[in-house]
C-alpha positions as CSV (number, residue, x, y, z in Angstrom):
1,M,47.3,-41.7,-85.3
2,A,45.1,-44.4,-85.5
3,S,42.4,-43.3,-88.3
4,Q,39.2,-43.8,-88.4
5,E,39.2,-46.5,-91.3
6,N,40.8,-48.7,-89.3
7,T,38.9,-48.3,-86.1
8,I,35.7,-50.2,-84.4
9,F,34.2,-47.0,-85.8
10,S,34.7,-47.0,-88.7
11,S,30.6,-48.2,-89.1
12,Y,29.7,-45.5,-87.2
13,Q,27.2,-43.6,-89.3
14,R,26.8,-40.0,-88.5
15,D,23.7,-37.8,-88.8
16,P,24.8,-34.6,-88.8
17,S,21.2,-33.1,-88.0
18,L,21.9,-34.4,-84.7
19,F,24.6,-32.8,-81.8
20,D,26.8,-35.7,-81.7
21,E,29.1,-35.5,-78.1
22,L,32.1,-37.4,-80.1
23,Y,32.3,-36.0,-83.2
24,D,31.9,-31.2,-84.4
25,D,29.8,-29.8,-86.8
26,K,32.5,-31.0,-89.5
27,G,32.3,-34.4,-89.1
28,E,36.2,-34.1,-87.1
29,V,36.3,-36.0,-83.4
30,K,36.1,-33.4,-80.8
31,R,39.3,-32.6,-78.5
32,I,37.9,-34.0,-75.7
33,Y,37.7,-36.8,-77.3
34,K,41.2,-37.5,-79.1
35,T,42.9,-39.2,-77.5
36,L,40.0,-41.4,-75.8
37,F,39.3,-42.6,-79.9
38,N,42.2,-43.6,-80.4
39,L,42.8,-45.7,-77.7
40,Y,39.2,-47.2,-78.6
41,G,40.3,-47.5,-82.1
42,A,43.5,-49.6,-81.4
43,H,41.1,-52.4,-80.5
44,S,39.4,-54.9,-83.1
45,I,35.8,-55.3,-82.7
46,E,36.5,-58.8,-81.7
47,D,38.4,-57.5,-78.5
48,Y,35.3,-55.6,-78.0
49,M,33.1,-57.8,-77.3
50,R,35.2,-59.8,-75.7
51,L,35.7,-56.7,-73.3
52,N,31.8,-56.3,-73.4
53,E,31.3,-59.9,-71.8
54,K,33.8,-59.0,-69.1
55,A,31.7,-56.3,-68.0
56,K,28.6,-58.0,-68.5
57,S,29.8,-60.7,-66.2
58,S,30.9,-58.3,-64.3
59,F,27.7,-56.8,-63.4
60,F,25.9,-60.1,-62.9
61,N,28.3,-61.5,-60.5
62,Q,27.8,-58.5,-58.6
63,G,23.8,-59.0,-58.7
64,I,23.6,-55.3,-60.7
65,T,20.4,-55.6,-61.7
66,F,16.9,-54.3,-61.8
67,Q,13.1,-55.2,-61.8
68,V,10.9,-54.4,-65.7
69,Y,7.0,-54.8,-64.1
70,G,5.4,-55.6,-66.9
71,D,1.3,-56.3,-67.4
72,K,1.6,-59.9,-66.6
73,D,5.1,-60.5,-65.1
74,T,8.3,-59.0,-63.5
75,Q,11.6,-59.3,-65.0
76,E,14.8,-58.8,-63.2
77,K,17.6,-58.5,-65.9
78,I,21.3,-57.0,-65.9
79,F,21.4,-53.3,-66.5
80,P,23.0,-53.0,-69.7
81,F,26.5,-50.3,-69.8
82,D,27.7,-49.4,-72.2
83,L,32.0,-49.2,-72.5
84,F,32.1,-45.7,-74.0
85,P,32.4,-43.2,-71.9
86,R,31.1,-39.3,-71.9
87,I,33.3,-36.8,-71.3
88,I,32.1,-33.8,-69.6
89,D,34.9,-30.4,-69.5
90,P,35.4,-28.4,-66.4
91,E,33.6,-25.8,-67.9
92,E,30.5,-27.5,-68.6
93,W,30.3,-28.9,-65.9
94,E,30.4,-26.0,-63.3
95,V,27.0,-24.7,-65.2
96,I,25.6,-27.9,-64.7
97,E,26.8,-28.6,-61.0
98,K,25.4,-24.7,-59.8
99,G,22.0,-25.6,-61.7
100,A,21.6,-28.4,-59.9
101,I,22.6,-27.0,-56.7
102,Q,20.4,-24.0,-57.7
103,R,17.5,-26.0,-58.5
104,S,17.7,-28.3,-55.0
105,R,18.1,-25.2,-52.7
106,A,14.8,-23.3,-54.0
107,L,12.9,-26.6,-54.2
108,N,13.8,-26.9,-50.7
109,L,12.9,-23.6,-50.2
110,F,9.3,-24.1,-51.8
111,L,8.7,-27.2,-49.9
112,W,8.9,-25.3,-46.5
113,D,7.0,-22.2,-47.7
114,I,4.1,-24.7,-49.0
115,Y,4.3,-26.4,-45.7
116,H,4.0,-22.9,-43.6
117,E,2.9,-20.0,-44.7
118,K,2.0,-20.7,-48.3
119,K,3.5,-17.1,-49.1
120,I,3.9,-18.2,-52.7
121,L,0.7,-19.0,-53.1
122,K,-1.1,-16.8,-51.5
123,Q,1.0,-14.0,-53.7
124,G,-0.6,-16.6,-56.8
125,I,2.7,-16.6,-58.3
126,V,2.0,-20.4,-58.0
127,P,-1.5,-21.5,-58.4
128,L,-2.8,-22.7,-54.9
129,E,-5.3,-25.1,-56.6
130,L,-2.0,-27.0,-58.4
131,I,-0.6,-27.9,-55.1
132,S,-4.2,-28.6,-53.6
133,S,-5.0,-31.1,-56.5
134,S,-1.5,-32.9,-56.6
135,E,-1.7,-36.2,-54.9
136,N,1.6,-36.0,-53.2
137,Y,0.6,-33.0,-51.8
138,L,0.8,-34.5,-47.7
139,H,-1.9,-32.4,-45.6
140,Q,-0.1,-34.3,-42.4
141,M,3.5,-32.4,-43.5
142,M,1.2,-28.9,-42.3
143,D,3.6,-26.6,-40.2
144,V,5.9,-29.9,-39.8
145,D,9.5,-28.5,-39.3
146,P,11.8,-30.8,-40.8
147,P,15.5,-31.6,-39.1
148,G,18.0,-28.6,-40.0
149,G,14.5,-27.1,-42.4
150,I,16.1,-30.1,-45.0
151,Y,13.3,-31.7,-47.2
152,N,15.2,-33.1,-50.0
153,H,18.1,-34.5,-49.1
154,I,18.9,-35.7,-52.3
155,S,17.7,-34.8,-55.2
156,G,18.1,-36.1,-59.2
157,T,18.1,-34.0,-61.8
158,D,17.2,-34.8,-65.2
159,I,19.1,-32.8,-68.2
160,I,19.7,-33.0,-71.4
161,K,21.9,-31.1,-74.1
162,H,20.0,-30.3,-77.0
163,K,21.1,-29.4,-80.7
164,D,21.2,-26.1,-80.2
165,G,24.2,-27.2,-77.8
166,K,22.5,-25.9,-74.9
167,Y,21.6,-28.0,-71.7
168,Y,18.2,-28.2,-70.4
169,V,16.6,-29.9,-67.6
170,L,13.4,-32.2,-68.6
171,E,12.6,-32.9,-64.9
172,D,13.4,-32.5,-61.2
173,N,13.1,-36.0,-59.3
174,I,13.2,-35.7,-55.6
175,R,10.7,-38.0,-54.1
176,C,13.3,-40.8,-54.4
177,P,15.8,-40.4,-57.4
178,S,17.4,-43.7,-58.0
179,G,20.0,-44.5,-60.3
180,V,23.5,-43.7,-58.1
181,S,24.6,-47.4,-57.6
182,Y,24.9,-47.5,-61.7
183,V,27.3,-44.5,-62.0
184,I,29.5,-46.1,-59.3
185,S,29.1,-50.1,-60.6
186,N,29.4,-48.1,-64.4
187,R,33.2,-46.6,-63.4
188,T,34.4,-49.6,-61.6
189,A,33.3,-52.3,-64.8
190,L,34.6,-49.5,-66.5
191,K,38.4,-49.6,-64.7
192,R,38.3,-53.4,-65.0
193,A,37.9,-53.9,-68.7
194,L,39.7,-51.2,-69.7
195,F,42.3,-49.7,-66.6
196,G,44.7,-48.2,-69.3
197,V,42.4,-45.4,-70.5
198,F,42.6,-43.9,-67.4
199,N,45.6,-43.3,-67.1
200,H,45.4,-40.7,-70.2
201,Y,42.3,-38.3,-68.5
202,E,42.0,-37.2,-65.1
203,A,38.5,-37.1,-64.3
204,H,36.6,-37.0,-61.2
205,T,36.1,-39.7,-58.4
206,V,32.6,-41.2,-58.0
207,T,33.1,-43.5,-55.4
208,N,33.0,-40.5,-52.6
209,Y,29.4,-40.4,-52.9
210,A,28.7,-42.8,-50.2
211,E,30.5,-41.2,-47.6
212,N,29.2,-37.3,-48.2
213,L,25.9,-38.7,-48.1
214,L,26.4,-40.1,-44.6
215,D,28.1,-36.9,-43.9
216,L,25.1,-34.4,-44.7
217,L,22.1,-36.5,-43.3
218,E,24.5,-36.8,-40.1
219,T,24.0,-32.7,-40.6
220,V,20.3,-32.6,-40.0
221,K,20.4,-35.2,-36.9
222,P,17.5,-34.6,-35.0
223,K,18.4,-31.9,-31.5
224,G,20.2,-33.5,-28.8
225,V,21.8,-36.5,-30.8
226,D,25.7,-36.6,-30.8
227,S,26.0,-39.5,-32.4
228,P,23.6,-40.5,-34.8
229,N,22.3,-44.1,-35.8
230,T,21.3,-43.9,-39.6
231,V,20.2,-47.3,-41.2
232,V,18.3,-47.4,-45.2
233,I,15.2,-48.6,-44.9
234,T,14.1,-50.6,-48.1
235,P,10.7,-52.4,-49.3
236,G,12.6,-55.5,-49.5
237,M,14.4,-57.8,-52.0
238,Y,11.5,-57.3,-54.7
239,N,11.7,-53.6,-55.2
240,S,12.9,-53.0,-58.7
241,A,16.2,-50.9,-56.9
242,F,16.7,-53.4,-54.3
243,Y,20.6,-53.7,-55.5
244,E,20.6,-50.2,-55.2
245,H,19.1,-50.0,-51.6
246,S,21.6,-52.6,-50.5
247,Y,25.2,-51.3,-51.9
248,L,24.2,-48.1,-49.8
249,A,23.6,-49.1,-47.0
250,K,26.9,-51.2,-47.2
251,T,28.7,-48.4,-48.9
252,M,27.8,-45.7,-45.8
253,G,28.5,-48.6,-43.2
254,V,25.0,-48.6,-41.9
255,E,22.3,-51.4,-42.0
256,L,19.8,-52.3,-44.6
257,V,15.9,-52.7,-42.9
258,E,12.9,-53.4,-43.5
259,G,10.0,-51.8,-41.9
260,R,9.4,-55.3,-39.7
261,D,12.7,-54.4,-38.2
262,L,11.6,-51.1,-36.7
263,Y,9.5,-50.2,-33.9
264,V,8.5,-46.8,-32.4
265,E,7.6,-46.9,-28.7
266,N,7.5,-43.4,-26.4
267,D,7.7,-41.6,-29.9
268,F,11.5,-42.8,-30.7
269,V,12.3,-45.0,-32.9
270,Y,13.9,-48.4,-32.5
271,M,15.8,-51.4,-34.6
272,R,15.2,-54.8,-33.7
273,T,18.8,-56.4,-33.6
274,I,19.9,-60.0,-32.0
275,K,22.0,-57.9,-28.6
276,G,18.4,-55.8,-28.1
277,P,17.0,-52.9,-29.6
278,E,19.1,-50.3,-30.7
279,K,17.9,-46.5,-31.0
280,V,17.4,-45.1,-35.0
281,D,18.0,-41.1,-35.1
282,I,18.2,-41.0,-39.2
283,I,16.2,-43.3,-41.9
284,Y,17.2,-42.9,-45.7
285,R,14.0,-43.9,-47.1
286,R,12.9,-45.6,-50.3
287,I,9.4,-46.5,-49.3
288,D,7.0,-43.9,-50.7
289,D,5.0,-41.7,-48.7
290,Q,1.8,-43.5,-48.3
291,F,3.4,-47.0,-46.9
292,M,5.7,-46.0,-44.5
293,D,3.4,-45.8,-41.4
294,P,0.0,-48.0,-41.6
295,L,-1.4,-45.4,-38.4
296,E,-1.1,-42.4,-40.8
297,F,-1.2,-43.5,-44.6
298,R,-2.7,-46.4,-46.2
299,A,-3.8,-49.6,-43.3
300,D,-2.8,-52.5,-45.1
301,S,0.7,-51.2,-45.7
302,A,3.2,-54.2,-44.7
303,L,5.8,-52.2,-45.5
304,G,6.2,-49.0,-43.0
305,V,6.5,-48.7,-39.3
306,P,3.2,-48.2,-36.9
307,G,4.0,-44.8,-35.2
308,L,7.3,-43.5,-37.2
309,F,5.2,-40.5,-38.3
310,T,4.4,-39.2,-35.1
311,A,8.2,-39.8,-34.0
312,Y,9.4,-37.6,-37.6
313,K,6.9,-34.8,-36.4
314,K,7.8,-34.4,-32.8
315,G,11.7,-34.5,-34.2
316,N,13.2,-37.7,-33.3
317,V,14.0,-39.3,-35.8
318,T,15.1,-37.9,-39.6
319,L,13.8,-39.1,-42.6
320,A,15.2,-38.6,-46.0
321,N,13.9,-37.5,-48.1
322,A,11.1,-35.6,-46.0
323,P,7.4,-36.9,-46.5
324,G,5.3,-34.8,-48.6
325,T,8.4,-33.8,-51.0
326,G,6.6,-35.3,-54.4
327,V,4.8,-32.3,-55.0
328,A,7.4,-30.7,-55.9
329,D,8.3,-32.8,-58.8
330,D,4.9,-33.1,-60.0
331,K,6.1,-32.1,-63.7
332,A,2.9,-29.7,-63.7
333,V,4.8,-27.5,-61.0
334,Y,7.9,-27.9,-63.2
335,T,6.5,-25.5,-65.3
336,Y,6.8,-23.3,-62.7
337,M,10.5,-23.6,-61.9
338,P,11.9,-20.1,-63.0
339,E,9.5,-18.1,-61.2
340,I,10.4,-20.8,-58.2
341,I,14.1,-19.8,-58.6
342,K,13.1,-15.9,-59.1
343,Y,11.1,-16.1,-56.1
344,Y,13.1,-17.5,-53.2
345,L,16.8,-17.0,-54.3
346,D,16.3,-13.7,-56.6
347,E,17.8,-15.2,-59.1
348,T,18.2,-16.1,-63.5
349,P,18.0,-19.8,-64.2
350,I,21.3,-21.5,-64.7
351,L,19.7,-24.3,-66.1
352,N,16.7,-23.5,-68.6
353,N,13.2,-25.4,-68.2
354,V,12.2,-27.0,-71.6
355,H,9.4,-25.0,-72.7
356,T,6.2,-26.9,-70.8
357,Y,2.4,-26.8,-72.0
358,H,-0.4,-27.9,-68.7
359,C,-2.9,-29.2,-70.2
360,S,-5.5,-27.8,-66.8
361,R,-4.6,-24.6,-68.6
362,P,-7.8,-24.4,-71.1
363,E,-5.5,-22.4,-73.8
364,E,-2.9,-24.6,-73.3
365,L,-4.9,-27.7,-73.5
366,A,-6.0,-26.6,-76.9
367,Y,-2.7,-26.2,-78.3
368,V,-1.3,-29.1,-77.2
369,M,-4.9,-31.3,-78.6
370,D,-4.4,-29.9,-82.4
371,H,-0.2,-30.5,-82.2
372,I,0.0,-33.8,-80.6
373,P,2.5,-35.2,-83.4
374,E,4.4,-32.9,-82.6
375,L,4.9,-33.2,-78.6
376,V,5.9,-35.3,-75.9
377,V,2.7,-36.2,-73.5
378,K,3.6,-37.2,-69.6
379,P,1.5,-38.1,-67.0
380,V,2.7,-35.5,-64.4
381,D,2.8,-38.0,-61.2
382,E,4.7,-40.6,-62.8
383,A,8.7,-42.2,-62.9
384,G,10.7,-44.2,-64.6
385,G,9.4,-43.3,-68.3
386,Y,6.1,-44.8,-68.0
387,G,3.0,-43.2,-69.5
388,I,5.0,-41.3,-71.4
389,S,4.1,-41.1,-75.1
390,I,5.6,-39.5,-78.0
391,G,3.6,-37.9,-80.5
392,N,5.9,-38.4,-84.2
393,K,6.0,-42.3,-82.9
394,L,2.3,-42.3,-82.5
395,T,-0.8,-44.1,-84.9
396,K,-3.8,-42.2,-85.7
397,E,-5.6,-44.4,-83.4
398,E,-3.0,-44.2,-80.6
399,I,-3.2,-40.5,-81.2
400,E,-7.1,-40.3,-80.6
401,T,-6.0,-42.7,-77.6
402,V,-3.8,-40.2,-76.2
403,K,-6.6,-37.1,-76.5
404,K,-9.4,-39.1,-74.3
405,Q,-6.6,-39.8,-71.6
406,I,-5.9,-36.2,-71.4
407,K,-10.0,-35.1,-71.8
408,S,-10.1,-37.2,-68.8
409,N,-8.0,-35.4,-66.5
410,P,-6.0,-32.6,-67.6
411,R,-4.4,-31.7,-64.5
412,K,-3.0,-35.5,-65.4
413,Y,-1.0,-34.5,-68.3
414,V,1.1,-32.4,-69.5
415,A,2.9,-31.8,-72.9
416,Q,6.6,-30.6,-74.3
417,P,8.1,-29.8,-77.8
418,I,9.5,-33.1,-79.0
419,M,13.5,-32.7,-77.8
420,S,16.4,-33.2,-80.0
421,L,19.0,-35.0,-77.1
422,S,21.9,-35.1,-78.0
423,V,23.6,-38.6,-79.1
424,H,26.9,-40.8,-78.6
425,P,28.8,-43.8,-79.7
426,T,27.4,-46.4,-78.4
427,Y,28.0,-50.4,-79.1
428,I,24.9,-52.3,-80.1
429,D,25.2,-55.9,-79.6
430,E,22.7,-57.0,-82.6
431,T,24.8,-55.3,-85.1
432,N,28.6,-55.8,-83.0
433,S,29.0,-52.2,-83.8
434,F,28.8,-48.6,-82.6
435,E,26.1,-46.4,-83.9
436,Q,24.4,-43.1,-82.7
437,R,21.7,-43.2,-79.8
438,H,20.2,-40.7,-77.6
439,V,21.3,-39.9,-74.2
440,D,20.5,-37.4,-71.1
441,L,22.2,-37.2,-67.3
442,R,20.8,-37.3,-64.3
443,T,22.9,-35.8,-62.0
444,F,22.4,-36.4,-58.2
445,T,22.8,-33.7,-55.5
446,I,23.0,-33.6,-51.6
447,L,21.0,-31.0,-49.3
448,G,23.0,-31.2,-45.4
449,K,22.8,-28.2,-43.4
450,E,24.1,-25.3,-44.6
451,R,26.5,-28.0,-47.1
452,E,25.9,-29.1,-50.3
453,F,27.4,-31.9,-52.8
454,V,26.9,-33.0,-56.1
455,L,28.4,-36.0,-57.5
456,K,31.2,-35.1,-60.3
457,G,29.7,-38.0,-63.1
458,G,26.4,-38.4,-62.5
459,L,24.1,-41.3,-64.6
460,T,24.4,-41.1,-68.1
461,R,21.4,-42.6,-69.4
462,V,21.3,-44.4,-73.0
463,A,18.1,-45.1,-75.1
464,L,19.2,-48.2,-76.8
465,R,16.4,-48.9,-79.8
466,R,17.4,-46.7,-82.4
467,G,15.2,-43.8,-82.7
468,N,14.1,-43.7,-79.5
469,L,14.2,-41.0,-76.9
470,V,12.8,-42.6,-73.7
471,V,16.5,-43.2,-71.9
472,N,14.7,-44.8,-68.4
473,S,16.4,-48.7,-68.2
474,S,12.3,-49.4,-66.9
475,Q,11.7,-49.1,-71.0
476,G,15.2,-50.5,-72.5
477,G,17.8,-47.9,-71.8
478,G,21.1,-48.3,-70.8
479,S,24.1,-46.0,-69.2
480,K,27.3,-45.7,-69.9
481,D,30.3,-44.0,-67.5
482,T,30.2,-40.7,-67.1
483,W,33.8,-38.4,-66.8
484,V,34.0,-35.3,-65.6
485,L,37.3,-34.2,-66.2
486,K,39.5,-32.2,-63.6
487,Q,41.0,-28.4,-64.3
């Protein structure tokens, strides 16, 4: 048995006020991690540095990168990856998976309702004003029936473990959740660097995502189509998630296209090929609503396909995710998720929300204004960690700036208590040692017609800067392989 003193974890400093995924309250390595702890402890820090560089080279050679958009320029970066994996036991995962499916199903029913009869709005359970004022509510989607009745084919649920040891949902992502390609790439990189560790654990595979995505998309093919032709549409190589677009198209065995590769004729969609036109039945779109069809939305969009939305309304093509889903991952709508789940499913939430103050409510606005140092303030419609203000990290001047931003448009902001995300040992290049870093988990749920799938793994994201709570890659975060153990 390797002891902590002669392992690469010897310099690891544990803050007992934080929930550490590796250590229990007594400072002992948790049972589920003991074998892994000893396997890694058999390496010197010099060994680990070499393995870490090997993993980086693997990512670079595969082109596993993302774009960070700055004020002045755009940078392409390798996605930071830590070789020490996160382990989730089967019992915990069962709760996470059931909770993710519950939320995805409830959100799908909510979307159908608000674009059809609006019962939940008429009964005052969710305020009409909340929906009508959302920038992501598409009036063009009223009374449109998506093929198979599915809006949010792919959902990303961001989950944290708090210091109380319980899981909470931070937000739902159903416009265009990204990151699943990194889940698979992380597993591949870890197997290349440290294949032997997998002999000691039985973890679920994560390489079955693409086949399940294609299978479930085909369950919502347009009526009258026997063998659907599926494509992935991308804004192009300069998009921040282009690696993922190309990866998913390749692993699903379908074409990756841009808007200019498609055209609409007689309300059907066709792809230009060297052999002539091919009819397209299902489009997994990684283009925002406003850019997908210049005849219906932004006329200046060069990314979309003229006439695409009309073809969709007539049921001649499936779009995944459906247009207009963004209204449901508005962080103001998130505050009503317990009511939405109860209304449509008659169930209590399996995964709890974080208590959220919505600044459009006068009494909650007053509380937020008086307690910003204790809160995280978020814009309701941003993604990627942009626009977030963590109150206890702000100067007095920055607090006043945040207050002015909120006052100028209260509907745009929500606030949550500063949650203590769990921490996980993470190798830090600058110090060549393991340190505590905050982590969250993004799960990926696919809804099909009468069937769903949750990837047994998800993306563990790491806030690489010491003390930082923002895990997004665009804000300097990294990731880990996530092992969900078999029963």
